[in-house]
C-alpha positions as CSV (number, residue, x, y, z in Angstrom):
1,M,128.1,109.9,123.1
2,E,128.7,106.9,120.9
3,R,132.4,105.9,120.9
4,R,133.9,105.7,117.4
5,K,135.6,102.4,116.7
6,L,139.4,102.3,116.4
7,V,141.5,99.6,114.8
8,A,145.3,100.2,115.2
9,G,148.2,98.1,114.0
10,N,151.3,97.6,116.0
11,W,154.2,96.6,113.7
12,K,156.6,96.0,116.5
13,M,160.2,95.4,115.2
14,H,159.0,94.9,111.6
15,G,159.1,97.3,108.7
16,V,161.6,98.7,106.2
17,S,161.3,100.7,103.0
18,A,160.1,97.7,101.1
19,D,157.0,97.6,103.3
20,L,155.8,101.1,102.6
21,A,153.5,99.8,99.8
22,E,151.5,97.9,102.5
23,I,151.1,101.1,104.5
24,T,149.8,102.9,101.4
25,S,147.3,100.1,100.7
26,I,146.0,100.1,104.2
27,S,145.7,103.9,104.3
28,L,143.6,104.0,101.1
29,A,140.9,102.0,102.9
30,A,140.7,104.7,105.6
31,E,139.3,107.1,103.0
32,T,136.0,105.3,103.0
33,A,136.0,103.6,106.4
34,D,133.5,104.6,109.0
35,I,135.9,103.8,111.8
36,D,139.3,105.3,112.8
37,M,142.4,103.5,111.7
38,A,146.1,103.8,112.5
39,L,149.4,102.1,112.2
40,C,152.2,102.3,114.9
41,V,155.4,101.6,113.0
42,P,159.1,101.6,114.0
43,A,160.5,105.1,114.6
44,T,162.9,104.7,111.7
45,L,159.8,104.4,109.4
46,I,157.5,107.0,110.7
47,E,158.5,109.9,108.4
48,R,158.5,107.7,105.3
49,A,155.2,106.2,106.3
50,V,153.6,109.6,106.6
51,R,154.8,110.5,103.1
52,A,153.5,107.2,101.8
53,A,150.1,107.6,103.4
54,P,149.1,111.3,103.4
55,G,146.4,112.1,105.9
56,F,146.5,108.7,107.5
57,S,147.3,108.2,111.2
58,I,150.8,107.0,111.7
59,G,152.1,106.5,115.3
60,G,155.1,105.5,117.4
61,Q,155.4,102.4,119.6
62,D,156.9,104.1,122.6
63,V,157.8,107.6,123.9
64,H,160.0,108.9,126.7
65,G,158.5,110.6,129.7
66,S,160.8,113.6,129.5
67,E,160.7,116.4,127.0
68,K,164.4,116.1,126.2
69,G,167.7,115.3,127.8
70,A,170.5,112.7,128.1
71,H,168.5,109.6,127.2
72,T,170.5,107.8,124.6
73,G,168.4,105.8,122.1
74,C,165.1,107.2,123.3
75,I,162.5,109.3,121.5
76,S,160.5,112.2,122.8
77,A,157.0,113.2,122.1
78,A,158.2,116.3,120.2
79,M,160.4,114.1,118.0
80,L,157.4,111.8,117.2
81,L,155.4,114.9,116.3
82,D,158.2,116.3,114.2
83,A,158.4,113.0,112.3
84,G,154.6,113.3,111.5
85,A,153.2,110.9,114.1
86,R,149.8,111.5,115.5
87,L,149.7,108.9,118.3
88,T,151.9,106.5,120.3
89,I,151.5,103.3,122.2
90,V,152.7,103.2,125.8
91,G,153.0,100.4,128.3
92,H,152.9,97.5,125.9
93,S,153.6,94.2,127.8
94,E,156.7,93.6,125.7
95,R,158.2,96.8,127.1
96,R,156.9,96.3,130.6
97,E,158.5,92.8,130.7
98,A,161.6,93.1,128.6
99,Q,162.5,96.7,129.5
100,G,161.3,96.6,133.0
101,E,158.9,99.5,132.7
102,S,156.8,100.2,135.8
103,D,153.3,101.6,136.0
104,G,154.9,104.9,137.0
105,D,157.0,104.9,133.9
106,V,154.0,104.3,131.7
107,K,152.0,107.0,133.4
108,A,154.8,109.5,132.8
109,K,155.0,108.5,129.1
110,A,151.3,108.9,128.7
111,E,151.2,112.3,130.3
112,A,154.2,113.5,128.2
113,A,152.6,112.3,125.0
114,L,149.2,113.8,125.7
115,A,150.7,117.1,126.9
116,A,152.6,117.4,123.6
117,G,149.4,116.8,121.5
118,L,149.8,113.1,120.6
119,S,147.0,110.6,121.1
120,V,147.8,107.6,123.4
121,I,147.0,103.9,123.5
122,L,147.8,102.7,127.0
123,C,148.2,98.9,127.2
124,V,147.4,96.7,130.2
125,G,147.2,92.9,130.5
126,E,147.8,89.8,132.6
127,S,150.1,86.8,132.4
128,D,149.0,83.2,132.0
129,S,149.8,82.5,135.6
130,V,147.7,85.4,136.8
131,R,144.8,84.3,134.7
132,E,145.1,80.8,136.0
133,S,145.2,82.1,139.6
134,G,141.8,83.8,139.2
135,K,143.3,87.3,139.8
136,A,143.2,88.6,136.2
137,V,140.6,91.4,136.8
138,E,142.1,92.4,140.1
139,T,145.6,92.6,138.6
140,V,144.7,94.4,135.4
141,T,142.5,97.0,137.0
142,A,145.2,97.8,139.5
143,Q,147.7,98.1,136.7
144,L,145.4,100.6,134.9
145,D,144.8,102.6,138.1
146,S,148.6,103.0,138.6
147,S,149.3,103.8,134.9
148,L,146.5,106.3,134.2
149,P,147.6,109.8,133.3
150,G,146.1,112.8,135.0
151,G,142.8,114.3,134.0
152,I,142.0,113.9,130.4
153,S,140.6,116.9,128.6
154,D,139.9,115.1,125.3
155,A,138.8,111.5,125.7
156,S,139.0,111.0,121.9
157,R,142.9,111.2,122.2
158,F,143.2,108.5,124.9
159,S,142.5,104.8,124.6
160,V,143.1,101.7,126.7
161,A,144.1,98.4,125.1
162,Y,143.5,95.2,127.0
163,E,146.0,92.7,125.8
164,P,146.3,89.5,127.8
165,I,150.0,88.7,127.6
166,W,149.4,85.0,127.1
167,A,147.3,85.7,124.0
168,I,149.8,87.9,122.2
169,G,151.1,86.1,119.1
170,T,150.1,82.7,120.4
171,G,146.8,82.2,118.6
172,K,145.0,81.9,122.0
173,V,142.1,84.2,122.6
174,P,140.1,84.7,125.8
175,S,136.5,83.7,125.7
176,T,134.0,86.4,124.9
177,S,132.7,86.3,128.5
178,D,136.3,86.8,129.8
179,I,136.8,89.8,127.5
180,D,133.4,91.1,128.5
181,E,134.2,90.8,132.2
182,M,137.6,92.6,131.8
183,H,136.4,95.4,129.6
184,A,133.4,96.1,131.9
185,A,135.9,96.2,134.9
186,L,138.2,98.6,133.0
187,R,135.2,100.8,132.1
188,G,134.3,101.0,135.8
189,R,137.8,102.1,136.7
190,L,137.9,104.7,133.9
191,V,134.6,106.2,135.2
192,A,135.9,106.1,138.8
193,A,139.0,108.0,137.7
194,F,137.5,110.5,135.2
195,G,133.8,110.7,135.9
196,E,131.5,110.8,133.0
197,A,134.5,111.4,130.6
198,G,135.5,107.8,131.4
199,N,132.6,106.6,129.4
200,N,134.1,108.3,126.3
201,V,137.5,106.5,126.5
202,R,137.8,103.7,124.0
203,I,138.8,100.3,125.3
204,L,140.5,98.2,122.6
205,Y,141.1,94.4,122.7
206,G,144.5,93.0,121.5
207,G,145.9,89.5,121.4
208,S,145.8,87.3,118.4
209,V,143.1,89.3,116.7
210,K,142.6,88.2,113.1
211,A,139.9,88.1,110.4
212,S,138.5,84.8,111.6
213,N,137.7,86.0,115.2
214,A,137.3,89.7,114.8
215,T,133.6,89.8,114.2
216,E,133.0,87.8,117.4
217,I,135.3,90.0,119.5
218,F,133.8,93.2,118.2
219,G,130.4,92.0,119.2
220,V,131.4,92.1,122.9
221,P,130.1,95.2,124.8
222,D,132.7,97.8,125.6
223,V,135.1,96.5,122.9
224,D,135.6,99.7,121.0
225,G,138.2,98.4,118.5
226,A,141.4,96.5,118.4
227,L,145.2,96.8,118.7
228,V,146.4,94.3,116.1
229,G,149.9,92.8,116.0
230,G,151.1,90.4,113.3
231,A,147.9,90.7,111.2
232,S,148.5,94.4,110.7
233,L,151.6,93.9,108.6
234,K,149.8,93.0,105.4
235,A,146.7,94.8,104.0
236,A,145.2,91.5,103.0
237,D,145.2,90.4,106.7
238,F,144.4,93.8,108.3
239,L,141.6,95.1,106.2
240,P,139.2,92.3,106.9
241,I,139.6,93.2,110.6
242,V,138.8,96.8,109.7
243,D,135.7,95.5,107.8
244,A,134.6,93.5,110.8
245,A,134.8,96.6,113.0
246,S,132.8,98.6,110.5
247,G,130.2,95.8,110.3
248,S,129.8,95.7,114.1
249,I,128.6,99.3,114.3
250,N,125.1,98.6,113.0
251,R,124.6,95.3,114.7
Protein backbone atom coordinates (compact mmCIF):
# COMPACT_ATOMS: atom_id res chain seq x y z
CA MET A 1 0.00 0.00 0.00
CA GLU A 2 1.44 3.35 -1.05
CA ARG A 3 1.27 5.95 1.67
CA ARG A 4 -0.48 9.14 0.61
CA LYS A 5 1.57 12.25 1.34
CA LEU A 6 0.39 14.63 4.07
CA VAL A 7 1.45 18.26 4.48
CA ALA A 8 0.07 19.81 7.66
CA GLY A 9 0.58 23.30 9.01
CA ASN A 10 1.01 24.10 12.69
CA TRP A 11 0.03 27.71 13.34
CA LYS A 12 1.14 27.58 17.00
CA MET A 13 0.09 30.78 18.86
CA HIS A 14 -0.74 32.67 15.68
CA GLY A 15 -4.08 33.35 14.07
CA VAL A 16 -7.05 35.67 14.55
CA SER A 17 -10.10 36.50 12.44
CA ALA A 18 -8.06 38.62 10.04
CA ASP A 19 -6.09 35.51 9.05
CA LEU A 20 -9.09 33.46 7.91
CA ALA A 21 -8.54 34.58 4.30
CA GLU A 22 -5.19 32.74 4.30
CA ILE A 23 -6.94 29.57 5.48
CA THR A 24 -9.47 29.90 2.69
CA SER A 25 -6.72 30.39 0.09
CA ILE A 26 -4.83 27.35 1.32
CA SER A 27 -7.97 25.22 1.39
CA LEU A 28 -8.80 25.97 -2.24
CA ALA A 29 -5.57 24.29 -3.31
CA ALA A 30 -6.67 21.09 -1.58
CA GLU A 31 -9.51 20.70 -4.07
CA THR A 32 -7.06 19.75 -6.82
CA ALA A 33 -4.07 18.49 -4.81
CA ASP A 34 -3.11 14.82 -5.04
CA ILE A 35 -1.91 14.81 -1.43
CA ASP A 36 -3.62 15.32 1.92
CA MET A 37 -3.47 18.78 3.50
CA ALA A 38 -4.40 20.15 6.91
CA LEU A 39 -3.96 23.18 9.15
CA CYS A 40 -3.75 22.91 12.94
CA VAL A 41 -4.85 26.28 14.27
CA PRO A 42 -5.42 27.76 17.75
CA ALA A 43 -8.52 26.39 19.49
CA THR A 44 -10.15 29.83 19.37
CA LEU A 45 -10.02 29.77 15.58
CA ILE A 46 -11.09 26.18 14.81
CA GLU A 47 -14.82 26.73 14.34
CA ARG A 48 -14.33 29.86 12.23
CA ALA A 49 -11.63 28.15 10.18
CA VAL A 50 -13.99 25.26 9.42
CA ARG A 51 -16.60 27.74 8.18
CA ALA A 52 -14.00 29.60 6.13
CA ALA A 53 -12.75 26.39 4.49
CA PRO A 54 -15.64 23.93 4.04
CA GLY A 55 -14.47 20.37 3.56
CA PHE A 56 -10.86 21.16 4.43
CA SER A 57 -9.06 19.41 7.31
CA ILE A 58 -8.75 21.74 10.29
CA GLY A 59 -7.10 20.45 13.45
CA GLY A 60 -6.15 21.33 16.99
CA GLN A 61 -2.65 21.67 18.40
CA ASP A 62 -3.23 19.68 21.59
CA VAL A 63 -5.88 17.65 23.40
CA HIS A 64 -6.39 16.41 26.96
CA GLY A 65 -6.07 12.73 27.81
CA SER A 66 -9.38 12.68 29.70
CA GLU A 67 -12.86 12.73 28.20
CA LYS A 68 -14.01 15.53 30.54
CA GLY A 69 -13.46 16.84 34.05
CA ALA A 70 -11.88 19.50 36.24
CA HIS A 71 -9.12 20.52 33.84
CA THR A 72 -9.29 24.29 33.63
CA GLY A 73 -8.07 25.71 30.35
CA CYS A 74 -7.80 22.32 28.63
CA ILE A 75 -9.71 20.98 25.63
CA SER A 76 -11.05 17.47 25.14
CA ALA A 77 -11.27 15.39 22.00
CA ALA A 78 -15.06 15.76 22.04
CA MET A 79 -14.69 19.54 22.17
CA LEU A 80 -12.33 19.53 19.19
CA LEU A 81 -14.75 17.38 17.22
CA ASP A 82 -17.66 19.61 18.22
CA ALA A 83 -15.78 22.63 16.89
CA GLY A 84 -15.28 20.83 13.57
CA ALA A 85 -11.70 19.60 13.92
CA ARG A 86 -10.67 16.39 12.19
CA LEU A 87 -7.23 15.91 13.73
CA THR A 88 -4.88 17.08 16.44
CA ILE A 89 -1.17 17.32 17.15
CA VAL A 90 0.12 15.68 20.33
CA GLY A 91 3.55 15.72 21.94
CA HIS A 92 5.03 18.71 20.16
CA SER A 93 8.44 19.52 21.65
CA GLU A 94 7.23 22.98 22.65
CA ARG A 95 4.66 21.32 24.90
CA ARG A 96 6.98 18.58 26.11
CA GLU A 97 9.59 21.15 27.12
CA ALA A 98 7.56 24.20 28.18
CA GLN A 99 4.62 22.32 29.74
CA GLY A 100 6.60 19.34 31.01
CA GLU A 101 4.59 16.73 29.13
CA SER A 102 5.89 13.20 29.56
CA ASP A 103 5.78 10.34 27.07
CA GLY A 104 2.95 8.90 29.19
CA ASP A 105 0.97 12.13 28.86
CA VAL A 106 1.45 12.11 25.11
CA LYS A 107 0.36 8.47 24.84
CA ALA A 108 -2.82 9.20 26.82
CA LYS A 109 -3.62 12.17 24.60
CA ALA A 110 -3.09 10.16 21.43
CA GLU A 111 -5.29 7.35 22.67
CA ALA A 112 -8.06 9.75 23.73
CA ALA A 113 -8.03 11.51 20.37
CA LEU A 114 -8.02 8.31 18.32
CA ALA A 115 -10.80 6.77 20.44
CA ALA A 116 -12.96 9.84 19.83
CA GLY A 117 -12.46 9.65 16.06
CA LEU A 118 -9.80 12.30 15.52
CA SER A 119 -6.69 11.71 13.45
CA VAL A 120 -3.41 12.23 15.31
CA ILE A 121 0.04 13.59 14.48
CA LEU A 122 2.43 12.46 17.24
CA CYS A 123 5.66 14.45 17.45
CA VAL A 124 9.09 13.22 18.50
CA GLY A 125 12.53 14.82 18.26
CA GLU A 126 15.91 15.40 19.88
CA SER A 127 17.72 18.41 21.27
CA ASP A 128 20.95 19.82 19.86
CA SER A 129 22.96 18.36 22.75
CA VAL A 130 21.53 14.89 22.14
CA ARG A 131 22.33 15.16 18.42
CA GLU A 132 25.89 16.24 19.21
CA SER A 133 26.32 13.34 21.64
CA GLY A 134 25.56 10.83 18.88
CA LYS A 135 22.46 9.52 20.65
CA ALA A 136 19.78 11.06 18.44
CA VAL A 137 18.38 7.83 17.00
CA GLU A 138 18.49 6.04 20.34
CA THR A 139 16.74 8.91 22.11
CA VAL A 140 14.03 9.54 19.53
CA THR A 141 13.12 5.89 19.01
CA ALA A 142 12.84 5.43 22.79
CA GLN A 143 10.59 8.50 22.91
CA LEU A 144 8.40 7.02 20.20
CA ASP A 145 8.20 3.62 21.92
CA SER A 146 6.99 5.26 25.14
CA SER A 147 4.54 7.64 23.44
CA LEU A 148 2.83 5.25 21.03
CA PRO A 149 -0.89 4.65 21.56
CA GLY A 150 -2.22 1.13 21.72
CA GLY A 151 -3.10 -0.92 18.66
CA ILE A 152 -4.06 1.21 15.67
CA SER A 153 -7.10 0.00 13.74
CA ASP A 154 -6.77 2.60 10.97
CA ALA A 155 -3.21 3.65 10.11
CA SER A 156 -4.50 6.44 7.86
CA ARG A 157 -5.59 8.32 11.02
CA PHE A 158 -2.20 8.18 12.73
CA SER A 159 1.04 9.87 11.72
CA VAL A 160 4.41 10.43 13.39
CA ALA A 161 6.26 13.71 12.91
CA TYR A 162 10.02 13.75 13.40
CA GLU A 163 10.97 17.28 14.42
CA PRO A 164 14.54 17.80 15.60
CA ILE A 165 14.11 20.44 18.30
CA TRP A 166 17.20 22.33 17.23
CA ALA A 167 15.78 22.78 13.71
CA ILE A 168 12.39 24.21 14.70
CA GLY A 169 12.23 27.85 13.66
CA THR A 170 16.02 28.15 13.43
CA GLY A 171 16.54 27.71 9.71
CA LYS A 172 18.79 24.72 10.43
CA VAL A 173 17.89 21.43 8.75
CA PRO A 174 19.49 17.99 9.23
CA SER A 175 21.30 16.49 6.28
CA THR A 176 19.22 14.24 4.07
CA SER A 177 21.30 11.28 5.28
CA ASP A 178 20.43 12.16 8.91
CA ILE A 179 16.73 12.43 8.04
CA ASP A 180 16.94 9.13 6.16
CA GLU A 181 18.59 7.40 9.12
CA MET A 182 16.01 8.68 11.59
CA HIS A 183 12.95 7.94 9.48
CA ALA A 184 14.20 4.42 8.75
CA ALA A 185 14.70 3.85 12.49
CA LEU A 186 11.22 5.17 13.26
CA ARG A 187 9.73 2.92 10.57
CA GLY A 188 11.45 -0.03 12.21
CA ARG A 189 9.94 0.82 15.59
CA LEU A 190 6.46 1.26 14.08
CA VAL A 191 6.66 -2.17 12.44
CA ALA A 192 7.93 -3.68 15.68
CA ALA A 193 4.96 -2.17 17.53
CA PHE A 194 2.16 -2.69 15.02
CA GLY A 195 3.36 -5.37 12.63
CA GLU A 196 2.60 -4.85 8.96
CA ALA A 197 0.26 -1.97 9.86
CA GLY A 198 3.38 -0.05 10.90
CA ASN A 199 4.32 0.20 7.23
CA ASN A 200 1.14 2.18 6.59
CA VAL A 201 1.77 4.88 9.21
CA ARG A 202 2.98 8.14 7.68
CA ILE A 203 6.20 9.64 9.01
CA LEU A 204 6.39 13.40 8.48
CA TYR A 205 9.45 15.62 8.74
CA GLY A 206 9.24 18.97 10.53
CA GLY A 207 11.77 21.67 11.34
CA SER A 208 12.39 24.75 9.16
CA VAL A 209 10.64 23.23 6.13
CA LYS A 210 10.23 25.81 3.39
CA ALA A 211 9.87 26.04 -0.36
CA SER A 212 13.63 26.15 -0.92
CA ASN A 213 14.34 22.80 0.79
CA ALA A 214 11.05 20.91 0.50
CA THR A 215 11.85 19.10 -2.75
CA GLU A 216 15.10 17.72 -1.33
CA ILE A 217 13.43 16.64 1.92
CA PHE A 218 10.53 14.93 0.15
CA GLY A 219 13.02 12.97 -1.92
CA VAL A 220 14.22 11.09 1.18
CA PRO A 221 12.81 7.56 1.57
CA ASP A 222 10.16 7.22 4.31
CA VAL A 223 9.45 10.97 4.33
CA ASP A 224 5.70 10.87 3.82
CA GLY A 225 5.07 14.58 4.14
CA ALA A 226 5.78 17.47 6.46
CA LEU A 227 4.61 19.27 9.56
CA VAL A 228 5.24 22.90 8.74
CA GLY A 229 5.46 25.77 11.23
CA GLY A 230 6.03 29.38 10.23
CA ALA A 231 5.82 28.72 6.49
CA SER A 232 2.21 27.54 6.89
CA LEU A 233 0.90 30.93 8.00
CA LYS A 234 0.71 32.34 4.47
CA ALA A 235 -0.62 30.61 1.37
CA ALA A 236 2.24 32.08 -0.67
CA ASP A 237 4.76 30.25 1.54
CA PHE A 238 2.80 27.06 2.23
CA LEU A 239 1.50 26.13 -1.20
CA PRO A 240 4.95 25.76 -2.81
CA ILE A 241 5.69 23.14 -0.13
CA VAL A 242 2.45 21.38 -1.07
CA ASP A 243 3.50 21.52 -4.72
CA ALA A 244 6.88 19.99 -3.83
CA ALA A 245 5.15 17.12 -2.03
CA SER A 246 2.89 16.55 -5.03
CA GLY A 247 5.86 16.61 -7.36
CA SER A 248 7.69 14.00 -5.29
CA ILE A 249 5.02 11.38 -5.88
CA ASN A 250 6.03 10.51 -9.41
CA ARG A 251 9.79 10.89 -9.02
